[in-house]
Structure formats: structure tokens, C-alpha cells
matplotlib code that plots the C-alpha trace (Angstrom):
import matplotlib.pyplot as plt

x = [108.1, 108.2, 105.7, 103.7, 103.3, 102.1, 99.5, 98.2, 98.0, 96.2, 93.6, 93.0, 92.8, 90.3, 88.1, 88.5, 86.2, 84.7, 87.9, 88.1, 91.6, 94.4, 96.4, 99.5, 99.3, 101.2, 105.0, 105.2, 104.0, 105.0, 108.7, 109.7, 109.5, 111.6, 112.8, 109.6, 107.2, 104.2, 103.2, 99.9, 97.3, 93.8, 91.5, 88.3, 85.6, 82.3, 80.4, 81.0, 83.0, 81.3, 82.3, 84.4, 86.3, 87.0, 88.4, 90.5, 92.0, 92.7, 94.3, 96.6, 97.6, 98.6, 101.1, 102.7, 102.7, 105.0, 108.5, 107.6, 107.2, 110.4, 108.4, 107.1, 103.9, 100.9, 98.0, 95.3, 92.0, 89.1, 86.3, 83.2, 83.2, 79.5, 80.3, 82.9, 81.8, 80.1, 82.1, 80.3, 81.5, 82.2, 83.2, 82.8, 85.6, 84.6, 87.7, 90.9, 94.0, 96.9, 99.6, 98.6, 95.4, 97.2, 96.4, 92.7, 92.8, 94.7, 92.1, 89.4, 88.2, 87.5, 87.4, 83.9, 82.5, 82.7, 82.9, 86.5, 87.2, 90.8, 89.7, 89.6, 93.4, 94.0, 92.0, 93.8, 97.1, 96.1, 94.9, 98.1, 100.4, 98.6, 100.1, 97.8, 98.9, 95.9, 93.0, 92.6, 94.2, 92.7, 91.2, 88.9, 87.4, 87.7, 86.4, 88.7, 88.1, 87.1, 89.6, 87.0, 86.7, 90.5, 90.5, 87.6, 89.3, 92.6, 91.0, 89.0, 92.1, 93.7, 92.0, 93.1, 96.6, 96.9, 95.9, 99.0, 101.5, 103.4, 103.3, 103.8, 105.6, 107.5, 104.5, 102.2, 104.5, 105.2, 101.5, 100.8, 103.4, 101.7, 98.2, 99.7, 101.3, 98.2, 95.9, 98.4, 99.3, 96.4, 98.9, 99.7, 103.4, 105.5, 106.2, 109.8, 108.9, 106.1, 108.6, 111.0, 108.1, 107.1, 110.7, 111.1, 108.1, 108.7, 110.5, 113.9, 112.8, 110.2, 112.5, 114.6, 111.6, 110.5, 114.1, 114.6, 111.3, 112.3, 115.7, 114.1, 111.7, 114.5, 116.9, 115.3, 112.6, 109.6, 111.3, 114.0, 112.4, 114.4, 114.0, 116.2, 114.5, 115.3, 113.6, 110.7, 110.0, 109.7, 107.3, 104.0, 105.0, 105.9, 102.6, 100.7, 102.4, 101.7, 98.1, 97.6, 98.7, 96.4, 93.5, 94.2, 94.2, 91.1, 89.3, 90.2, 92.5]
y = [104.6, 107.7, 108.6, 111.1, 108.5, 105.9, 108.4, 109.1, 105.4, 104.7, 107.4, 105.9, 102.4, 103.2, 105.9, 105.1, 107.2, 108.9, 111.0, 114.1, 115.0, 115.0, 118.1, 119.0, 121.9, 123.1, 123.1, 121.0, 124.0, 126.9, 126.7, 123.0, 120.2, 120.7, 117.9, 118.4, 118.9, 116.7, 115.6, 117.5, 116.2, 117.5, 115.1, 116.3, 113.7, 113.5, 111.8, 111.1, 108.1, 104.9, 103.0, 100.4, 103.1, 105.0, 101.9, 101.0, 104.4, 104.7, 101.3, 102.0, 105.4, 104.0, 101.8, 104.5, 107.6, 108.7, 108.1, 104.7, 103.7, 105.5, 108.1, 111.6, 112.2, 112.4, 114.8, 113.7, 115.5, 114.5, 117.0, 116.5, 119.0, 120.0, 121.0, 123.6, 124.6, 127.0, 128.1, 128.0, 128.6, 126.7, 123.9, 120.3, 117.7, 114.2, 112.5, 113.6, 111.7, 113.2, 111.7, 113.7, 111.5, 108.2, 107.1, 107.6, 105.7, 102.8, 102.7, 102.2, 105.7, 106.0, 109.6, 110.9, 114.0, 117.2, 121.0, 122.1, 125.8, 125.0, 123.8, 127.5, 127.6, 124.2, 125.1, 128.4, 126.7, 124.0, 126.7, 128.7, 125.6, 124.4, 120.9, 118.1, 114.6, 113.3, 115.0, 118.4, 121.6, 122.7, 125.9, 123.7, 122.0, 124.5, 128.0, 130.7, 131.4, 135.0, 136.9, 137.3, 133.6, 133.1, 135.4, 133.5, 130.2, 131.4, 132.7, 129.6, 127.6, 129.7, 128.2, 124.7, 125.8, 127.5, 124.1, 122.6, 125.4, 123.4, 120.0, 121.1, 124.4, 124.7, 124.0, 126.3, 129.3, 128.9, 128.7, 131.8, 133.6, 132.3, 133.5, 136.9, 137.2, 135.9, 138.5, 141.3, 140.4, 138.3, 135.6, 132.2, 131.8, 128.8, 128.5, 129.6, 132.6, 133.5, 133.4, 135.7, 138.1, 138.1, 138.4, 141.6, 143.1, 141.8, 143.8, 142.3, 140.6, 138.4, 137.3, 134.5, 132.2, 132.4, 132.2, 129.0, 127.5, 128.5, 126.8, 123.6, 123.6, 124.0, 121.5, 119.0, 116.3, 116.1, 113.8, 116.4, 119.4, 120.8, 124.1, 125.5, 126.6, 130.2, 130.0, 128.0, 130.8, 133.2, 131.1, 132.4, 136.1, 135.7, 134.0, 136.7, 139.4, 137.7, 136.9, 140.6, 141.5, 138.9, 140.1, 143.7, 142.8, 140.6, 143.5, 145.7, 148.0]
z = [99.9, 102.0, 104.8, 102.7, 99.9, 102.5, 103.8, 100.3, 99.5, 102.8, 102.2, 98.7, 100.1, 102.8, 101.2, 97.5, 95.3, 98.4, 98.7, 96.5, 97.4, 100.0, 100.7, 102.7, 105.1, 108.2, 108.2, 105.0, 103.0, 105.3, 105.1, 105.4, 108.0, 111.1, 113.5, 115.6, 112.8, 112.1, 108.7, 108.3, 105.8, 105.1, 103.2, 101.5, 101.1, 99.3, 102.2, 105.9, 106.8, 108.0, 111.1, 109.2, 107.4, 110.7, 112.3, 109.3, 108.9, 112.6, 112.8, 109.9, 111.2, 114.5, 112.6, 110.5, 112.8, 115.5, 116.8, 118.2, 114.5, 113.6, 111.7, 112.0, 113.9, 111.5, 111.9, 109.4, 109.2, 107.1, 106.2, 104.1, 101.3, 101.8, 105.4, 104.4, 100.9, 100.9, 103.9, 107.3, 110.8, 112.9, 110.5, 111.3, 111.2, 110.1, 111.4, 113.2, 113.9, 116.0, 118.1, 121.2, 121.2, 120.8, 124.4, 123.8, 120.5, 122.0, 124.8, 122.2, 121.1, 117.4, 116.0, 115.3, 113.7, 115.8, 115.4, 114.8, 114.5, 113.7, 110.3, 109.3, 109.7, 108.1, 105.0, 104.7, 104.9, 102.4, 99.9, 100.4, 100.1, 96.9, 97.3, 96.4, 97.2, 95.4, 93.5, 92.0, 93.3, 96.7, 95.2, 93.1, 96.1, 99.0, 99.6, 101.1, 104.8, 105.7, 107.8, 110.6, 110.9, 110.9, 113.9, 115.6, 115.0, 116.4, 119.5, 120.0, 120.5, 123.2, 126.3, 125.3, 124.6, 128.0, 129.6, 127.9, 128.7, 131.3, 129.5, 125.9, 126.4, 123.1, 120.9, 122.9, 122.9, 119.2, 118.5, 120.6, 118.4, 115.3, 116.5, 117.3, 113.9, 112.1, 113.8, 113.0, 109.4, 108.1, 107.1, 108.7, 109.1, 109.9, 113.6, 113.4, 111.1, 113.5, 116.4, 114.4, 113.8, 117.5, 118.8, 116.8, 118.7, 122.2, 124.9, 125.8, 129.0, 127.1, 124.3, 125.9, 126.4, 122.8, 121.5, 123.4, 122.1, 118.5, 118.9, 120.3, 117.3, 114.7, 116.2, 118.6, 118.1, 120.3, 122.8, 123.6, 125.2, 128.1, 130.0, 132.7, 136.0, 135.2, 131.8, 133.1, 135.6, 132.7, 130.6, 132.2, 132.1, 128.5, 127.6, 129.5, 127.5, 124.1, 125.1, 126.0, 122.4, 121.0, 123.0, 121.9, 118.2, 118.6, 120.2, 117.2, 119.0]

ax = plt.figure().add_subplot(projection="3d")
ax.plot(x, y, z, "-o")
ax.set_aspect("equal")
plt.show()
């Protein structure tokens, strides 16, 4: 049984009839999984999860997600249908699992409902990918997200990404490229395709940093991210240039 099948069976075992459907999004539907890609799954449910379901789902995900389990990292998001259909902003996430939060989970934190602007992007990718693991096609259970809210959601994530620029450089730079391309084109691209789009529009002095991040994404797992001192010194100027383009587009210029 592959990892995606394990996730689908886990959702069915924990949520049962409460789950309407489970849908791939992210790299899995935007061009294919890369060595550093998560398995991204959006689950749509009829009702909020109870405390027992939260603990059961969390405990199982800790056992099947991440390189310590010889598997890809899993990002699993549960949303209650009535909180996103009809669409409303900001949307509320009922449950979120991601490997970057593993230390908190292992310390006893259990995911709880909270506002999550990023759901605008996840839902858009799930609708585009049209890849149900269980349940009906996503267009039957989810409303499309207005372009204005895609922009709002993209911008909402920028401060948090900046906080991780030094510790998660590859992912942050590729995400900035994706935000820029999304605002400019109205489409959510894979991280490497967004990098290609941005590289064609950057001046030469700002390309090496993004080219390196793209190569790391295409060829290296999470545990293998290396930057020379020369490239590291160019990360912040590159980010500043891309953020200036993002701000310009967000302002409608």
C-alpha cells in the first residue's frame, strides 16, 4: 500500500461518514512530486472533528509522515464544508497536520480550528487538480475562490515566510516566486514552474539565488539544503526584489 492510499484509509477510519471527500493538491496535481515535495491532502467534512478524532488522526499521521518514518512529509488539512461553501474569507481550518509542526505535536499540542487564509490556495489547487482520493469530484463539494481572495491569502502568508527565510530558505524563495506568478497570472503554478516564470523576469543579479533554490527542490530532499556563503549573502536582496514586485501587483500597479 502506498502512502496516499494509507492517508485515504486513515481518513476513512477516523472520520467515517463525516468525511465527504479527500483531495490531492499541491505538487501532486501541479506537475508531479519532487524529492522535497509533501503529500498534500485536503479533507472536506460534514461536521467539526471531536477531541477523540483529533487525537486519533494526529497519532496516526505522526507514524506515517516524514523522513523519520521513511516516507514523504504529509500535509493534511480538514475543513468543514459549511465554513467554505458558500465561500467566505477568511476561511476556517478544522484540523491541520504538517511536519514543520511535529515538535509541537510531540509536546502534546493537538490541532484545533483556526482561521487559515491559505485555504484559499489549497481549495483552488484541489479544484484545479480534480483528483479525489475518496468522495465526489471537488467541484461538487467546493466553491471556486474569487481572484481577490487568492491575492489576499497570498499576501497574508508573506510575514510568516519572511520569518523563515534563514531557516527554510529554499521553500520560502520558491513560495515567493509562486506568489509573484499567482498575482501576475491568476494561476497557481508548481514551485519549479513558478521559479521558471520568475527567472525570466528577474534581472541577472537576482537569478542565481532562485536558480539554486529550484535545483535543490528538483534534486534534493529536505535534509539536503546547502548554500554557499556567496549565495547566502544574496538571498535577502533577491527576496526584497521579489517582494517589491509582489507589493506592486497587490497594489494594482
